[in-house]
C-alpha positions as CSV (number, residue, x, y, z in Angstrom):
1,M,120.0,117.2,139.1
2,H,117.6,118.0,136.3
3,R,115.1,115.4,137.5
4,F,115.4,116.7,141.1
5,F,114.9,120.3,139.9
6,L,111.7,119.4,137.9
7,S,110.2,117.1,140.5
8,R,111.0,119.0,143.7
9,V,112.1,122.6,143.1
10,V,109.7,123.7,140.3
11,P,106.5,122.6,142.2
12,E,107.7,124.2,145.5
13,Y,108.7,127.4,143.6
14,F,105.3,127.7,142.0
15,Q,103.4,127.1,145.2
16,S,104.2,130.7,146.0
17,A,101.4,133.2,145.7
18,F,103.9,135.7,144.2
19,D,102.3,138.5,146.2
20,G,105.0,139.5,148.6
21,T,107.2,142.6,148.4
22,G,109.5,142.3,145.5
23,D,107.7,139.2,144.1
24,A,106.8,139.1,140.4
25,L,105.2,136.6,138.1
26,R,104.8,137.2,134.4
27,F,103.4,134.7,131.9
28,V,103.2,135.4,128.2
29,A,102.3,133.1,125.3
30,G,102.4,133.7,121.6
31,T,103.8,132.4,118.4
32,L,107.4,133.2,117.4
33,S,109.3,132.5,114.2
34,T,112.6,130.6,114.5
35,D,114.5,133.9,114.3
36,S,112.4,135.6,116.9
37,L,112.7,132.6,119.2
38,N,116.5,132.6,118.9
39,Q,116.5,136.3,119.7
40,F,114.3,135.8,122.7
41,K,116.4,133.0,124.0
42,A,119.5,135.2,123.6
43,S,117.7,137.9,125.7
44,L,117.0,135.3,128.4
45,E,120.6,134.3,128.5
46,R,121.6,138.0,128.9
47,L,119.0,138.4,131.7
48,A,120.2,135.3,133.5
49,A,123.8,136.5,133.3
50,E,122.7,139.9,134.7
51,F,120.9,138.1,137.5
52,E,124.0,136.1,138.4
53,V,126.1,139.2,138.5
54,L,123.6,141.0,140.8
55,A,123.3,137.9,143.0
56,R,127.0,137.6,143.4
57,N,127.3,141.3,144.3
58,D,124.5,141.1,146.8
59,A,125.4,137.7,148.2
60,R,124.6,138.7,151.8
61,S,121.0,139.8,150.9
62,H,117.8,137.8,150.6
63,L,117.9,134.6,148.7
64,L,115.9,134.9,145.4
65,G,115.3,132.6,142.5
66,A,114.4,133.5,139.0
67,M,113.1,131.1,136.5
68,A,112.5,131.4,132.7
69,A,111.5,128.6,130.4
70,V,110.8,128.5,126.7
71,P,109.5,125.0,125.8
72,Y,107.8,124.2,122.6
73,W,104.2,124.0,123.8
74,R,101.3,122.9,121.7
75,C,98.2,124.1,123.3
76,E,95.0,122.9,121.7
77,P,92.2,125.5,121.4
78,G,89.8,125.3,124.3
79,S,92.1,123.0,126.4
80,F,91.9,125.3,129.4
81,Q,88.4,126.7,129.2
82,N,86.8,123.7,130.9
83,S,89.4,123.3,133.5
84,P,88.1,124.3,137.0
85,D,91.5,125.9,137.9
86,F,91.3,128.1,134.7
87,I,87.7,129.1,135.5
88,V,88.7,130.1,139.1
89,A,91.8,132.0,137.9
90,R,89.9,133.8,135.2
91,A,87.2,134.9,137.7
92,S,89.8,136.3,140.2
């Protein structure tokens, strides 16, 4: 299931322009201590639980998906600056 999710669902999900009514996309990056990371992950768990309750209560409404991920990500300085996709996105 995890492999299917990563190979099929994630790419399709992020093909969205996130510009429709009710759409939202938020990306943040930064450095967190272990304590802050644990606090943030706990916040994500609470948010996911709240989403599940709302989705259960509104089961007959529009289908929505919410995704949050917190991987350890080592981004080397300058790794995006020369990417054509980054340059286009930055110019928009």
